[in-house]
N, C-alpha and C positions, 0 to 999 in steps of 0.2 A: 504494500499499500504506500501511496506517495506521501500521505499525511496531509493532503489538501483537504479543506472542508468541503462538505456536500450539504445540499438543502433540498429536502423533498417534502412536498405537501400533498395531502390527501383532501379532495373536495367532493362535494355531492350533497344530495338532498338528505333531510333528516331521516334517519332510520336506514341509510344506505349500507352501513356496515363498515364505515371508514375506521372506527376505533379498532376493530378486529384486524383489519389490514395493517394499521400502524403497529400493532403488537407483533404480528408475524414478520413484518420487515424489520423491526428493531432486533428481534431474536436472530433473524438470518444474518444481518450485518454484524451483530456482535459475534456470532460464530465465526465470521471471517476476520475477527480480530480488530474491528473498528470500534472507537468509542462512539456510542449512540446517545444522543439527547432527545427524548420523547417530550413533545409539549402539545398545548393546544390553544386555540384562539376562539373567543376570549378565555382567559383563565391561566395562562402559563407562568404568570408571576403574581405576587401578593396583590399588586394593584389590579392586575387582570382579573383575579378572582372576584374582586369587589365589583368591577365593572360588569363581569358576567352575571353576578347576582342581580345587579340593578337592571340591566337590559333584558335578561331572559326571565326573571322572576318578580320584578318589581311591579309598581303601578304603571299606568300609561306613560310611555316615552315617545315624544313626537318623532316622525320619521327622520328629520334632519338632525335632531340630537342623537338619535340612535346612530346614524352614520358617523356623526363626530365622535361618539363615545367608542365606537369600534375602531376608528382611525387612532384615537388615542391610546387604546390598549395595544395596537400593533406598533406604534412608535415606540412605546416604552419596552415592548417585548422584544423588538429587533435590537435596540440599544442595550438593553440589560441582559439578554439571553442568547438570542440567535447569533448575532455577530461575534461576540466572545467566544462562543462554542465553535464557530467555523474557524475562527482565527487560530485556534489551537489545534485544528485538524479533525474536529468531531464531524459526524453525520447528524444533522438536525432533521427529525421527521416530525411534522406538525399535523395535527387534525384541524384543518381549516387555516386559511391565511387570506390574502387580499381578495382573491377571486370569490370568496364567500360574500364579502361586503359589496363587491360590484354587482353580484347576482341578486342578493337579498335586498339591499337598499337601493341599488341602481335600477334593476329590472322589477323586483318584487314590490318595492315601495314606490317604484315609478319617479325616482328622483334623478334619473338620467345616468346611464352607465358610464359615459365619458366623464361626467363631472365627478361621480364617486371614484372612478379609477384614478383620475389625477389626484384627488384627495389622498387616496391610499398611497399612491406612489410618492407623494411629498412626505407623508407620514413615515414610510419605511425607507426613505432615502433611496428610492429606485431599486431595492433589493428584491429580485424575483427568484423563485425556486429554480434549481437545475432540472427538476422534473416535477410536474403536477400530475397527480393521478386522480381522474374523475370517476368516482364509483357511481355508475348511472342506474337509477331506479325511477319508476314512475311515482307520481304523487300518491296514487291509490295504494301502491305497494308499500311506500313509506309509512303511510298512515296505518296500514295494517300491522306492520311490524312495530310501531311505537305503542300500540295498545290504547289504553285509556288515559295515560299520563302525558301531558302536553305542556311545554313551556309557552312563553309569548309568541315565539315564532312558529313553533310546531303547530299551535292551535289555529293558525291561518287556514283559510280555505284552500281546496285543492288547486284552484285556479292560480293562487299565489305560488304555490309549490311547483305547479307545471311551468310558470313563467320562469322561475329560477332554474329548473332543469334545462329548459331550452336555451337559457343564456349560458349556462355551463357549456353545453354542447356547441354553441356558436363560438364561444372562445377557443375551445379545443380545435374547432374547424379551422380557425383563423391562424392558429400557431401550432400545427401538428408536431413540429420538432420539439416543442417544449411540454406537450401534453400526452397522456395516455388515457384513452377512455375504455373503461372495462364494464362489463355487463354485471351489475350488482346483484342479479338473481342467480348467478352461477355459484357452485360451492366456493367457500372461502379459500380452499387450497388451490383451486384453479385460478382464482383472481390473483392470489400471491405468486403463483408460477408465472403469470403474465407480467407482473410488476418486475419480478427478478429478471425475467428474459429481456425486458426492456432496458433495464439498468445494465445488464451484461452487454447486450448488443450495441448500446449507445457508447460503451466505454467509460461510463460514469464511475464504475466500480474500480476502474483501473487507474483513473487519473484524477478522481475528485472533481471539484468544481472546475468549470472552463475558465 
């Protein structure tokens, strides 16, 4: 291993199975001798945990305030956790990153994907993952998997979640070199194999971040 840092994000709708894939990938990379830092957004830092509780479980938060709070979480997260880990050569694997904000607040809340993207890029100082894996499921499938417990965003109507899904897919279609779309209804081991296959074929596991 070269010792260069690597940044991998998992995106997708609520209930897609991202957390499972994060765990599987972390275990696989650790078995290859890499230091792996697993995190999530919001919530990967103490400040992020407070923001997560506020925006997902608190009282009404206006759409623009929601977008700004998520941006604040990511700015702090990148500065305090992600960049330091990458600087020492670790692999950072995150459950959600900037694409979630672009999809959820830009498309889902109809605030404008371009405007939310620009806000996010300013917040993270233009840091983008080396690979973003989109675990794709329908809104109906996501609702079925989540059961009866929903946070503020999960409780939105299926039309909200389908808008988010289509925006994730559009982002991946626009930059296929940086995205991998996997069918979230496949067995988890098959999804993991596809992720490892992409990391291997792209050379990211050999050379770290470009």
